[in-house]
N, C-alpha and C positions, 0 to 999 in steps of 0.2 A: 210709154213706159218711161220711169223715172230712171236716169243715169245715176249710178252709184260713184261718187267721188273719191278718189283714191286719197287716204290721209297721209298729209306729207310728214315725212320723220324729221325731228329736229336736227340742225347740223350738229356734226360732229367737231367739237373745239379741241384744238391742241391743247396739251397740258401746260399749266402755268411753269414757270421757272423755279418756285419754291417746290415743286411736289420732285422735280427732277434732281435733287441732291440736297435732302434733308440734313441741315448742318447742326452740329453741336454750338450753343452759345456759351462762351466763355465765363461770361457772367454768372451763369448758374452752376458754376462748378465749386464756388465758395472758397478758393484759394486762389493765392497769386503765384505759387510755385509748389512743385511736388516734395520739395523738402519739408513743407509743413505738413504732409500727409503721414499717418501711421502705416506702416508696412503690414501687408496681408500676408497671414500664416499660411493659408491653403489656397487651392485654385477655388476660383469663382464658377458658378453655374455648373459644377460638378457632382451635385447632390446625389444624383442616382450611382454614379460610377464609385464616389466615396463609400457609399453605403455597402455597395458590393464588395469592396475592398474589406471593411469592417466585418462582413459576413464570412467572407473567405477566409481571413486570419484567425476568426474566432470559432469556427467550427472545428472540431478535432474529431474528423471522420474520413476513413479512405475515399480517395477519388475526389475529395474537394479541392483540387488544384485550380489555379485561377488562370484566365485569358483574357488580357487587357486588349480592347479592339478599339481603334480609331486611328486617324490620320497621324502621320508624322507631323512634330511641331505643336500637338495638342496639349502637351505637358504630360503625356501618359507616363515617362520614365520620372519625371521629377516628383509628379505625385506620389506613385508607387514606392520609390525609394524613400521619400520622405516620411510616409507612413509607416512603411516596413522597418525603416530605420528606428523609429520610435518604439514600435512593437517588439522589435528584437532585443532593443536596450532593456526593455522592462521585463523580458522573459528570462527565467533560470539559464544558467549556461548547460549546454548538454554534456554527455559523457564524452571522454577521450577514447581514441581507439589506437592500437599499436599492433604491429605485426612483429612476430617473434618465430625464431627457427623452430621447425616442429622436428624433434629428436627422433620420432617414430618413423615420419616419412617426409623427407627433407624437401621434396618438391611441393608440399602442401603446407605452406606457410600458416600459422594460427594466429587468428585473431582475437585480441583481448580488449575487454572493455575496462575502463579506468575511471573513476571519478574525475570530473572536471579539473583541470591543472596539475594532474599528476602526472600524465604522460612524459613530460618534459624532463621533470626532477627524475624520475624511474630511469628514463634513458641515460642521463648526465651519471645517477648512480651505479647503473651497470658497467658504462664505460671505465669508470673510476676502479670499480671491483676488477674489472679484466686487466687494468694497467697495474693495479696491486698485485695481483697474482702473477704476472709476468715477472715481476721482480722478486717476489717471495718465493714461489715454487722452484725456480732454479737454484735459489740460494740455499734452501732446506736440502735439496738433493746434492749439493756439493758439501754437506757438511761433513766432519768426520764421523759424527755419530751414525749418519745414513749409510757411510761408505764401510764402515766396520761391520754392521749389520749385513750389508750387502755381500760383503766379503766372506763373511761366515757362511752364507746361504750357498754361494758360489762354491767355497771350500769343500762343503758337505757334498754337493753335487759331484765335485772332481774326485773326492777321496772315494765316493761310493762306486763312480767308474773305474778308477784305478784299481781298486781292491778286487772288483770282479774281473777285471782283464788280468792281474797277476795271478790269480787262482786258476784262470783257464791256462795262462803261460805255463804255470809250474806243472799243471796236469799233463801239458803236451809235452813239455820238455822231459817228463818222466818217462814217457813212451816214445822219446827220441824223434818226438815232431816239433818242428819250431812253427812260430805265427808271424808272417812277415806282412808288412806295411807295403802296399804298392799303389800306384796312381789309381788303380780301379777299384780299391778296397783293400781288405785282408786276404791273405793266402796261406795255406799250409802246405807244409814241405817236410820229407824225412830228413833227420840230422844224422851225421857219423862225426863223433869226435867233436860236437858242438858245431859243425859246418854243414851246409845244405848239401844234400847229395845232388851231384849232378845228374841230369835226366839219361844220358848214356850209362853212367854208372849204375843208376837205378834200375834200367832196362836190362842190364847184365846179371842183376840178381836172380836167384832161382824162383821159379813161379810162385813157389808156396810162400817164401819170403815176401815177395810183393803183395800177395794177396793180404798177408797179416797187416803190413804197412797201409795198404788202401783201407782196410777195415778201421785201423786206428784213426786213419784221416778222415773218414766219414763220420764217425762217431764225434770226433772233436768238431768238425764242420757243423754238425747238430748242435753242439754245445755253443759255437761261436754265434749261430744264427739266433739262438735263444737269448745268448747275452746281448746282442745288438738290437735285437726286437724290445728289450727291456730299456734301453737307453733312452727312446721317445718318451717313455712313461715317466722316466726319472727328469727328463728335460721339462715335462708338463708340469711334474710336481715342484721343480725348481722356479719355474715360471709362475705358478701359483703363488708360492711363497714369495716371490718377490713382488707379484701385484698385490698380495695382502699388506706386504710391507708398504709399498707404495700409496697404497689407498689409504692405510693407517696415517701415514705422513702426510698425504695431500688432504685427508680428511681434516686434520687438526689445522692445516693452514687455511682451507677454504672455509672451514666453519667458522673461525674467527672472522673473516672478511664478509661472508653472507650474514652473519649475525647483525652487523652493523646496519646492513641494508634492510633487513627483516625488522629491524627496529624502528628505522626510518619510516617505513611503510606498514607499521603494525596496524591491525584491523583491516587491510585489503587483503581479501581472501585470494583474489586473482594473482596478484603479486607474491604471496606467500606460497601458492601452489607451484608458481613458476620458479621461485628460488629452489625449491625441493628439487624439481626436474633438473635445474642448472647443477646442484650439488652432485646429483647421481652422474650425470654426464662429465662433469668435470673431474669425478674421482676415475672414470673408466678411460678416460682420455687425456691423462696427465701428460702424455708425452708432446701434446700441442704446444706445452709450456717449455719444454726442456730444449736445449741448445741443439741445433742440426746435428753437429758432429756426435752428439750422444746417441740421437735416433739412428744415426747411420752406423754407428759402432754395435747397434743391437745390443744395449746393456740389459739384456733379458727383459726388454719391453716389447709388446706387440709393434710391428710396424704400421704407420699410418696407411690407410686405404688409399687408392688412386683417387678415388672421388673426393676425398677431403683434401688432398693435395691440390686440387684444383680451386678449392675455396681459400678466400682470405682466412687466415689461420685463427682469427679470434671472433670473426662475425657471428659465429652461431650463438654466442653469449649475449650480443648486443641487442638493442632494441630499436625497431623504426617506427616512429611515431607517424602516424598517418592524420590524425585529427587531435589537436590540443586547442583548448579553449580558454587559455590563460594569457596568449599572446606575449606581449612584453612584461606580463604582469598587470597591465591597465585595461585589458580588454573584459568587458562585463557583457552579460546576457547572451542571446541566440546568436549565432552568424548570419550575417546577409552579404549574400554572394551574387556578383553578376557578373556571367561568364561571357565574355563578348567574342570569344573565338571557340565555340562549341564543337569541336571535333571529338571524335570517338575518344581519344585518349584524353584530351583535356575534360572529357564530361565523366568517364568511369575511371580514368587513372591508366597508367601504363606500368610495364615491366622494362626497364634498361638492360643493357646488355653491355658487357666489355670485351676486349678480344684479348685472349691469352693462348699464345702458342699457335696462332691460326684459327682458334675456334672461339665462338661466342659463348660466353659463361656469363651465368647471372645468380643472384641468391636474393633472399628475402630483403636485404638492405637495399636493394634497387628497384623495389616498388615505389612507385610515386602516386600520391592522392590526385584525384580529380576533382571538378567542381562539385560533384555529389557528395564526395568525402568531405569537402570543406564547409559545405551547407548544412551536413547532417545536424539535425535538430533545430535547424532553422528556416531560412528562405533561400530560394536560388531563383534569380530573374534571368531569363534567356530570351535573346530576339527569336520569334517564331520562324521568320524567313531563314535565319541563319542556321537554326539546328535542323531544318528541313533539308537545307540545301548541301548539309555535310554527310558524306556516306557513312551509314550504319548508325548515325547519332540517333535519330530520330526512333528507330527500333530499341535502340539500347536505354534510352530514357523511358520508354513505355515499359520495357521489360523491368527496369529496376523500380518503377513505381507500381506495377502489378505486384512484383513479388515482394515489395518492401524490403530489397536488399540490393546491395552494390557487388556486382560481379565484374572483375577486371578482364577484360578480353581485348584482342588486338585486331585491327582490319586485317593483318596478314592471315591470322588464324580464320576470321570468318572467309576470306577467299581462298583458304587452303593453300596458301602461297608458301608455308613453311612447314616442315616435317619433323623438326628438331624437337627434344622434350623440353618444356619450359616449365615455369611455376605455374600452379593453381591455387592462387591464395584463397583462403577461405572466406566466403561472401561476409560482408559486414551489414549488420541490419540497417534498414534507412527509414528515417522519420524524416521527411521535409515538405516543405510547402513550395510546388513549382510555380512560378509565374512567368507565363509567355505573353510576349508582347508583340503584337503585329496588327496588319490590316484586318479589315472587316472580312475581306474577300478570302483571305486565309483561314479565318475562322468557320467561315459558312462551307467553305471546301472540306476542310477535315470534319466538320459535323456530317457532312453529307458522305464522303468517301471513305473514312477511317472509321471502322467500328467501334475501336478502343477509344477513340477520342472523347464522346460523350461520356463514358464511364470514369475516364481519368481526370478530365477538367470539366466540374460541373458548375464552375462559377464564371459567370460572363460579365465582365466589366466593360461596360460600354461607355467611352468617353463622348460627350456632347462637342461638336464642333461650333456651335453657336450659341449665343445668349440673348435673350429679350432685350431690347433696347428700352429701357425704362429708367427714369430718373435714380431710381436706388441702384439699378444696377450699374448706370454710367457712373456713379460715385463709386462702386466698387471696383470697376474697371481702371478709374484713375488711380486708386491705391495699387492695382495691381502694376500699372506703369511704374509709379513710383518706387514699388518694391523691386521691379527688374531693374530701374536705373539705380538703385541702392546696391543690390547685389553684385551688379556689374561694374561698378565703380564708375557711373557715367554722370555727366552733368545734370542737374536737376532740370526738369521742364517747366517752363511757365505756362499759364493756363491757356492761352492761345494756342500753344503747341499741343498741349495736351487735348484740347477740342478738336484741332486737325487731326491727330492720330486717333481719335475715336471715329471720325468721319472715315478715315481711311480703312480702319478695321471692319466699318460697315461695308465699305467697298469690298473688301476681301471676302467678306460673307456673303457678298452679292444679293443683299437685302437691307433696304433702308430702315428695317425695323429690327434687325439682329446685329449683333456684335461678333466678329471672329474669336473664336477661342483657341485659335492656333497660335499657342504662345511662342512657339519658336520663330514664326515670321515676325511677330511683335517685337520679339528679342533683337532680331536682325535689323529691322527699321529703326530701333533705337540706336543701336550701335554705330548704324552709319549715320544717322542725324548727329551723334555725339562726335563723329568724325569730323562732319562739316561745320560743325559749331566750333571745334577747336581750329581749323583752318581760318575761320573769322575772329579767333581770338575772344569768343564770348564765353561768359561764365555761365550762362544759362542756354538750354536748348530751345530756340525759336521756331515759330511757324515755318520761317523761311528755310531753318535746317531740314525739317520735316519733308517741305516741298522739295527741296534739293536731293534728299535720299530717294524720294519715290520717283523723281525724274531720273536719278542716275540708274537706279534700278532698271527702269524701263529702257533706258539708253542702251545699257549692256547687253540688252537681250532682244532688241526689236530690229536687227539687221533684216530678218527674213520678211518682218511686215514692211519696212521701207522698200524692199525690192519688190514685193508683192504690190504695193501701191503705185510704185513707179512703173509698172508693166501697164496699169490702168491709165496714168497720167499720159504714157507715150502712145496709146491707142493699140498697143499689143493685144491686150485683153479688153474686149468689147464691153463698155458699162457705159449706158447713158444716163445723166443725171438732169436731162430737161427733154421736153417734147413729149410725143405720145406714139404708142404702136400697139398693133392688134396682136393679141397672143403672146405678148412679150411683157415679163416683169421683172423687178430687182429683187431677188431672193438675199437672203443672209445667212452667213454660215461662221462657225468660229474654228479658228486652228490654234491648237494647243502645242507648244513648244516647251517641254519641260515646266518650269513654274510660270512660264509666260504664256499667254494666251490674247489673241487680237481677232476683231471681226473682218470679213472679206465679203463685199456684195459680189454675187454670181448671177448672171443673166440665165432667165428661165424662160423657154418658149414652149408653146403648145400649137399642134397642128392637128386638124379635123378633116374628116371626111365620113361618107357613108360607109358602113360596115355591119359587123356583126355583135355591136355592143362591148368592144374590147377598147380598154385604156392600155396603150403601150408603154412601160416604163422604160425607156431606152437605157438607163443606169444599170436596172436590173438584167436587161437582155443581155448586155455586156458584161456583165457580173463586176459591175462596179458600185451598184447599189448593195446596201445592207438591209437586213430584215426589217428594221422600223422604218427605213424610207419606202420600202417595198408595202408595209403595210398601210403606210399613209396614201400611197397610190391607190390601194384598194379601196379605201376608204372614200377617196373621191369618187370611184366608179360607183360605189354603193349610194353616196350622195345624190350623184346624176340620175341613177335608176329609180330612187324613191322619190324624187321632187318633180320630175318633168316627164311629160307624156305618158302617163302612167296607164293609158288604155291602149297603146300601141307598142310593139315589141322595140327595145332599144336597138336603133340601128346606126350606131356610132363606131368608127374608129377613130381613135386619138393616140398621138404620141407625146409625151412629155421628156424635156431633157434639160439638163444643166449644161448649157454652152462652155466650152473651152474648160470643162472639168476633166483631168487626166488622172485623178486619183479616185479613192474610194469615196463614195457617198453614204452616209447613214444619218438616223436620226429622222424624225416627223415634223422637226420646226419649221421644214418649208412646205408643208402639205397646204397649208392656206393658200400661199403664193402661188403653187401649182395649180389649185382649184381657181384662182382668180384668174391666171392665164388661159386656162381652159374654157371658163365663161366667157372670157374676152374673144376666143377664136371662135366659139359657138355663136356668140351674139353677134360677132362682127363689130365691135366697139372699141377704140382704143383705150389703153390705159396710159395713165400719167406715168412717165419715166423719171420724173422727180422725186417720186416716192418709192421706198424701198419697204419691203413687208418680212415680217417673220410670225411665227405662231403656228401652231398645229389645229388641226380641225377634226370635229368628230361627225357621225353620221347626221347629226341634226343640224350641222352648219354652224356650231358654235366654236369659236376661237379659243384655244385653251393655252395654258401658259407653257413657257419654254425656258431654256437655260441659257446664260451667257448674254443677256438682254443688253447689258451695259455694252460689253465688247462689240456688241453687232451694231448697235445705233452708233457707236464711235467710229466703226471702220466705215460706215456709210457717210458720217458726217466728215472724215477725213478726205475721202475720194471727191465729195461735194465742194468741200473747201478748197482742194486743190484745182478744181475745175472752175470753181468761182459759184459763191452763194447768192442765190436769186430770191430768196424769201419764199420760194413756193416749194421748196425741197424738205423732206422729213422722212419719218419711218413710222408703220403702223405696227403696232405691238398689241399683244394681248391685254385686256383690261387688267386681267389677274397679275401681270407682271409689272404694274405701277408702282407695286409696294417693293420691288426690288431695284428700282432705279437709284444709283447713285454715280451719276455720270461726271465725267470731267469737268472743270471749271470751265474749260472754253466751250464746251458745248452747251452747257448752262447759259453763259453770256449770249451765245448766238441766239438760243431760243428766247431770251429775255429781250433781244432787239427786235425778235420777229424774223430772224434771217434763217430760222431752221425750226422746224415743228417735230413733235411727238405726239402722234394720235393713238389714243387708245379705243381698241375694239373688240367687242366681244361676240359679234356675229359675222358671217360671210355677208350679209346682207348691208351691214355697215361698211364694210370694207370696201365691196366693190361700188358703193355710192362714192366714197372718197376717192377711189381710184379712176372711176368713169365719168364722174360728175352727172350719172343717171340714177334714179332710183332704183331700187332692187325689184320692187312689186311685190304685192301680197295677191294669193288668190282670192278672187272673188267668190260672191254665193253663187255664180253660175259656173263655178270650177275652171276658170281662166284667169290667167295674169293680165293685168291691164296693158294694152299695147303702149309700145314706147318704153316699157321697162325692160332692164335686163332679164329677169326672168322670162318675160313676155317674148322677147326676141331670142332667149336660148330653146324655149319650149316650140317655138315656130320653126326653128331650125332642125330641132330633133324630129319633128313630125314631117318636115319636108325630106327628111333621111328616111323615115319609115316610109313615107307614100313612094319616093323613089325606088326605094328596095322593094315595095310590093309590085310596083309596076314592072320593075325589071325581072321579077319572079314570073309574073304573068306572061310577059312577052318569051320568056325562055320555054314557058309550058306550051304556047302556041306553036313554037318551032318544032316541038319534037312530039311524036305521037306516046300516048301513054304507055305502051309496051316496048317503046324504042329503047333498046340496051344501052344506046351510046351515051345517055343522059340519065343520070339519077339525082 
């Protein structure tokens, strides 16, 4: 029989230094300094987002408000405000809105729509009208002509009263009866010789005479009562005559003043209607303009009601401007409002109160507009997280958008904390485009959990985080850098500094083939580089300033990383970077702290024995492992069951653990390392501790891409460098992650000198060969793995477990009778 020779796989080579950090050549940029470049007017790489903005602002249909999603620092605010600012400037100015006193129902102020730019002049005109009337009306009421007419009315009333009283008095005296004035009113008493008869004298009179006198008094009493009952009617007639006189006089004064206002705003129906209402009220309430001593003297005028006396005297005729679109005379177009603090009152407005005599009072002049009022007819930009975090704000915003109107409510009313009667201003119609800006997670959560969200925010504006690194885009990116430097009034950058900055943005994108579009981070780096350039008295930002800015950013944030590496150097955390060990491997993890993240090696160990086919994830059992990590361990079990000893039951018990891990573990990026450790434990072959591993694995044994590859490599490099580079150390990464490599310069230099290595692997077979020095082995035509290979040793061990388990089961069966109830 001819032996089939095992094909030897080619050796896996470490990556060349040029692949580890693709750099931008300053000579290809085509300029010497950014001062030579034309500024760029819009964000680059955001065609999708800008197209959505154009659509959202262009479509005039209900519900097409916008949600801008993307990470902070991606230029979302800048792009949105820049585009909306231009759009708003080109749009027509919307109408003004004012609140005025409601003469029919004073707790429900009226909202009046006015043409753009009219509200402020109308307010000023009404204030001037009131000032004029405050002087003119009292002057006219103190004139000789008015006083003469007034005295005539009063004299007529008094004469009528006196005449009626004289007639009754003469009638009574003719019957020897006198009319007396007492503190309790009028009284009738008999007279004798012009004097009132004393009671004892009256009682001494004969009964017949007393009866006659009493009958006369009773009849006169009836006449007196009838006369007194006529007096209020006479008073009412007098007051009507006075009121008519006052109305005639007031009408002449008011008509002259109102006519000038009416002429100023001719053709504006809402103002003409309001002036008619004001004239009627002025005539009816002229006492508001009279001196207090006159009203107190009750000069035949109706007294002010208690409610009015609580209000400022002339506010009922003023105008409260809620929305005006003329600004200081130079504001054009529609409003663009950014509300940074979207509380309920800042959003829908509020009603202020003031204390008077221990009570809180208010009127329509204390109504204050909110962001929705100021943005009415234009655009309102709000941070989504802020509006969601403010009590009642989100529901108020949705209610306004659904009803297309602004209703002013307070949080106290929503919580039923106040029971006092307040104002109920008439809602103002709303037409606004609301733009929410937030993270993607907020958008997706709202889409899932809030049934109103999708109906009210139909335009999704998704900002890109990265830009393809092509020569054309690199040229655009250089112009973006120049634009930021010019806007921030920074020093220009020379070409090497721009190239270095482009390399750094690729590292921020964690992809050598992409450039980060997080403009905020880029601007921060430029500002800091400008500072270091100023420290060196340079006129241009140089590559050394970029390096210094990056170095200082890391230095300010890497205290925890230094402490973590120190624990490894001191032997507190056990990590081997040399030698070999069975069932032990160096995994890699990433720790994120704010905007800074770093890699940290972790020892992973595996132990195996005969069992029932269970792989125990100790992290999961102790509830330290997350769902993704647990998924990765289950994939390992599936890989073993599908690739080894297929004709016998899986008789393995294995445990996996991250040694000296005292926090949560999640993600599947260590699943390939765990599988290598498990294969090592099963095959009994040692793994090189000079190598660390990252990468997830699928059920077919393919190694898959992971995140944070640069930080993980650098984390293991730092540990190896501290313990001494031997030239054998390195990291195994998924082949798919090669395109993401943008390593630090010191790591690249060490790799170029052969002191450190980066190995790309795409299968577990390639990885185990690197780690153990033995071939993985492929199953031959006879269905078996070649002897001496890793797979052959693993399968042999699993078969041994299966045989031992079978033998153990047979021995147990022999010890117990089939019907023995002691064993099942």
